[in-house]
C-alpha positions in Angstrom: -353.5 1.6 28.3 -354.1 -0.2 24.6 -351.3 0.9 22.3 -352.7 3.0 19.6 -352.9 1.3 16.0 -351.7 3.1 12.9 -352.3 2.0 9.5 -349.7 3.2 7.1 -348.5 2.7 3.4 -345.2 0.7 2.5 -341.6 1.7 4.7 -338.5 -0.5 3.9 -338.3 -0.4 7.9 -341.2 -2.8 8.3 -340.0 -5.2 5.5 -338.9 -8.1 7.7 -342.2 -8.0 9.6 -343.7 -8.5 6.8 -342.2 -11.5 6.3 -342.1 -12.7 9.9 -345.8 -11.7 10.5 -346.6 -14.1 7.1 -344.1 -16.9 8.2 -345.8 -17.4 11.3 -349.1 -17.9 10.3 -348.3 -19.8 7.3 -346.1 -22.0 9.2 -349.0 -22.9 11.5 -351.5 -23.5 9.3 -349.9 -25.0 6.1 -346.6 -25.5 4.3 -344.4 -22.5 3.5 -344.3 -22.9 -0.6 -341.9 -21.2 -2.8 -344.2 -18.3 -4.2 -344.5 -17.5 -0.7 -341.0 -17.1 -0.4 -340.4 -14.7 -3.6 -343.1 -12.8 -2.2 -342.0 -12.1 1.6 -338.4 -12.5 1.1 -338.3 -9.8 -1.8 -341.5 -7.8 -1.3 -339.9 -4.6 -2.9 -339.4 -6.6 -6.0 -342.2 -8.8 -6.0 -345.0 -6.3 -5.2 -343.9 -2.8 -5.1 -342.0 -2.3 -8.1 -344.8 -4.4 -10.0 -347.1 -1.9 -9.2 -348.3 -3.1 -5.9 -348.9 -1.8 -2.5 -348.2 -3.2 1.3 -349.5 -1.6 4.5 -348.8 -2.1 8.0 -350.8 -1.9 10.8 -348.1 -0.3 13.7 -348.2 0.0 17.1 -345.7 1.8 19.2 -342.9 1.5 16.4 -343.8 -2.1 15.8 -345.5 -3.8 12.7 -348.0 -5.8 14.6 -350.3 -6.8 11.4 -349.4 -6.2 7.4 -351.6 -7.1 4.0 -350.7 -6.8 0.3 -352.0 -5.7 -2.9 -350.2 -7.5 -5.7 -350.9 -5.9 -9.4 -352.8 -8.6 -11.0 -352.1 -6.6 -14.5 -356.2 -7.1 -15.4 -358.0 -4.0 -14.2 -357.3 -6.0 -10.7 -355.3 -6.2 -7.3 -354.6 -9.4 -5.3 -355.5 -8.9 -1.8 -352.4 -11.2 -0.2 -350.1 -12.2 2.7 -352.4 -10.5 5.0 -351.3 -11.2 8.9 -352.4 -9.9 12.2 -349.9 -10.7 15.2 -351.4 -13.5 17.5 -351.3 -10.7 20.3 -353.1 -7.9 18.3 -356.0 -9.9 16.9 -359.7 -9.5 17.9 -358.9 -5.5 17.6 -360.3 -4.9 14.2 -357.2 -4.4 12.5 -358.1 -7.0 9.7 -361.0 -4.7 9.1 -358.8 -1.7 9.0 -356.1 -3.1 6.4 -358.8 -4.8 4.2 -360.6 -1.0 4.1 -357.1 0.6 3.5 -356.5 -2.1 0.7 -360.1 -1.2 -0.9 -359.9 2.4 -0.5 -356.0 2.2 -2.3 -358.0 -0.2 -5.4 -360.7 2.5 -6.0 -358.2 5.1 -6.1 -356.1 3.5 -8.6 -359.2 3.0 -10.6 -359.2 -1.0 -10.2 -362.3 -3.0 -11.0 -362.2 -5.7 -8.2 -360.1 -7.1 -5.5 -359.5 -10.9 -5.3 -357.8 -13.2 -3.1 -357.0 -16.6 -2.9 -357.1 -18.7 0.8 -358.2 -21.7 2.4 -361.5 -22.8 3.9 -359.5 -24.0 7.2 -358.9 -20.3 7.7 -362.5 -20.0 9.0 -362.1 -16.3 10.6 -360.3 -15.2 8.0 -363.1 -16.1 5.3 -365.7 -14.6 7.2 -363.7 -11.3 7.6 -363.4 -11.3 3.6 -367.4 -12.1 3.7 -367.9 -9.2 6.2 -366.4 -6.7 4.0 -368.4 -8.1 0.7 -365.9 -10.6 -0.8 -367.6 -13.1 -2.6 -366.8 -16.7 -3.5 -365.9 -17.0 -7.1 -364.7 -19.9 -9.4 -361.1 -21.2 -8.5 -358.5 -20.8 -11.0 -356.8 -24.2 -11.1 -353.2 -22.3 -12.1 -352.9 -20.8 -8.9 -349.4 -20.9 -7.4 -350.1 -22.4 -4.0 -350.9 -25.9 -3.0 -352.6 -24.9 -0.3 -355.8 -22.7 -2.0 -358.9 -23.9 -2.2 -361.0 -20.9 -2.5 -360.9 -17.9 -4.4 -362.8 -14.8 -3.5 -363.4 -11.5 -5.5 -364.8 -7.9 -4.4 -365.9 -5.4 -7.4 -365.3 -2.1 -7.0 -367.7 0.6 -7.7 -366.6 2.2 -11.3 -365.5 5.8 -10.5 -366.7 8.9 -13.3 -363.8 10.6 -12.4 
């Protein structure tokens, strides 16, 4: 029987999994950079306490996926550090994590969500496009050497 997968908000019990899941994929494709270490080793200080949020996909009390929303301070969040355990891929977890991020950003009255990535990660780029993200001009001041694409999703303006 397949495990029930829940998407939950930040829980310190899964902070180590946030780092582990991301270190795995980054090391598989790229070199872990200093900015990665800052975010992954200290998510509370560098994401949560600065107005961002982290979601986890949890199955049988284990985090099998994660994503962060980093407050950019300019009416937008950066979707960052999305990772799904290799044994849980192709189950729609990435879709559910993105949906949770978009919903959270809209509730927090952000105008958009952007992300930085690399075109080598073709399945991820396709996933972002599926959810409406479009390629935008790449900021040359990215904190990552590996970034070669920037994508953004405009959120509906709320009249609340």
